C-alpha positions in Angstrom: 15.8 -4.1 11.7 12.8 -5.9 10.1 12.9 -9.4 8.6 11.2 -9.6 5.1 10.2 -13.3 4.9 8.1 -13.3 1.7 8.4 -11.9 -1.8 5.4 -9.8 -1.1 6.9 -8.2 2.0 10.1 -7.6 -0.1 8.3 -5.9 -3.0 6.0 -3.9 -0.6 9.0 -2.5 1.2 10.6 -1.4 -2.1 7.3 0.3 -3.2 7.0 2.0 0.2 10.6 3.4 -0.3 9.9 4.5 -3.8 6.6 6.2 -2.9 8.2 8.1 -0.1 10.2 10.0 -2.9 13.7 9.6 -1.4 16.5 11.8 -2.7 18.4 8.7 -3.8 17.5 5.1 -4.6 20.1 2.4 -5.3 19.1 -1.1 -6.4 21.2 -4.2 -7.1 19.8 -7.5 -8.0 20.8 -10.7 -9.7 18.7 -11.3 -12.8 15.5 -9.4 -13.4 12.3 -10.0 -15.2 10.7 -7.0 -16.7 7.1 -7.5 -15.5 4.4 -5.0 -14.5 5.8 -4.6 -11.0 9.2 -3.8 -12.3 7.8 -1.4 -14.8 5.9 0.3 -12.0 9.1 0.5 -10.0 10.9 2.1 -13.0 8.1 4.7 -13.3 8.5 5.6 -9.6 12.3 5.8 -10.0 11.9 8.4 -12.7 11.0 11.0 -10.1 14.2 10.4 -8.0 17.2 12.5 -9.0 19.9 10.1 -7.9 19.2 6.5 -9.0 21.7 3.7 -9.6 20.9 0.2 -10.7 23.2 -2.8 -10.9 22.0 -6.0 -12.5 24.1 -9.2 -12.3 23.4 -11.6 -15.1 24.6 -15.2 -15.7 25.4 -16.0 -19.3 23.2 -13.3 -20.8 22.4 -13.3 -24.5 23.0 -10.1 -26.5 19.2 -9.9 -27.0 18.6 -9.9 -23.2 21.3 -7.3 -22.7 20.0 -5.0 -25.3 16.4 -5.4 -24.0 17.4 -4.5 -20.4 19.6 -1.6 -21.5 16.9 -0.2 -23.7 14.2 -0.7 -21.0 16.2 1.2 -18.4 17.3 3.9 -21.0 13.7 4.4 -22.1 12.8 5.1 -18.4 15.9 7.3 -18.0 17.3 5.0 -15.2 21.1 4.5 -15.2 21.9 0.8 -15.1 25.1 -1.3 -15.1 24.8 -4.8 -16.5 27.5 -7.1 -15.2 28.3 -10.8 -15.2 30.3 -11.1 -12.0 28.0 -9.6 -9.5 25.4 -11.1 -7.1 24.7 -8.5 -4.5 21.0 -7.9 -3.7 20.2 -4.6 -2.0 18.2 -1.4 -2.0 19.6 1.7 -0.3 17.7 4.9 0.1 17.5 7.9 2.5 15.9 6.3 5.5 16.1 2.5 4.9 18.0 -0.2 3.2 17.2 -3.8 2.3 19.8 -6.5 2.1 19.6 -10.2 1.7 18.9 -12.9 -0.8 15.6 -11.9 -2.3 15.6 -10.4 -5.8 13.0 -9.4 -8.3 12.7 -12.6 -10.3 10.3 -14.4 -8.0 12.6 -17.4 -8.2 10.7 -19.5 -5.7 13.8 -19.9 -3.5 13.1 -19.8 0.3 15.1 -16.7 1.3 15.2 -13.8 3.6 15.9 -10.1 3.3 16.4 -7.6 6.0 15.2 -4.0 6.2 17.7 -1.8 7.9 16.6 1.5 9.6 19.8 2.6 11.3 21.1 5.8 9.7 24.7 4.8 10.6 24.4 1.5 8.7 22.5 3.1 5.8 25.3 5.7 5.4 27.9 2.9 5.3 25.9 0.9 2.8 25.5 4.0 0.6 29.2 4.6 0.6 29.9 1.0 -0.3 27.3 0.9 -3.1 28.8 4.1 -4.5 32.3 2.6 -4.5 31.1 -0.6 -6.1 29.0 1.2 -8.7 31.9 3.5 -9.6 34.3 0.6 -10.2 31.9 -1.7 -12.1 32.1 -1.7 -15.9 28.9 -2.5 -17.7 29.1 -5.2 -20.3 27.0 -3.3 -22.8 
């Protein structure tokens, strides 16, 4: 396991996963700002057959929901937008990231952990699949 102490380490780890062209890529975050880094991530996700994204949102406006839905739809990335979800994770073939960091650059002091154990990654994939299956998108 590796500790990701900074936003840069967190984002670099996600880009490393995406550039390795995994067979699946699951992402969950709380809030998201569509910036150039996120757009680059979406571009890299397009080449992955099995992608799932969950975004938790607190008090989203209809405009924000439509914008996020359309941005992900335009990039052909399935997304579920929910209001009662706060899990922050990335799960892929050979590594996973869990912890408090997200893609908003919120400025909070936080940690995330990169997990390399295949046994733990398999458990995380099953749990993510179960959660994703049972969540209902609000839009």
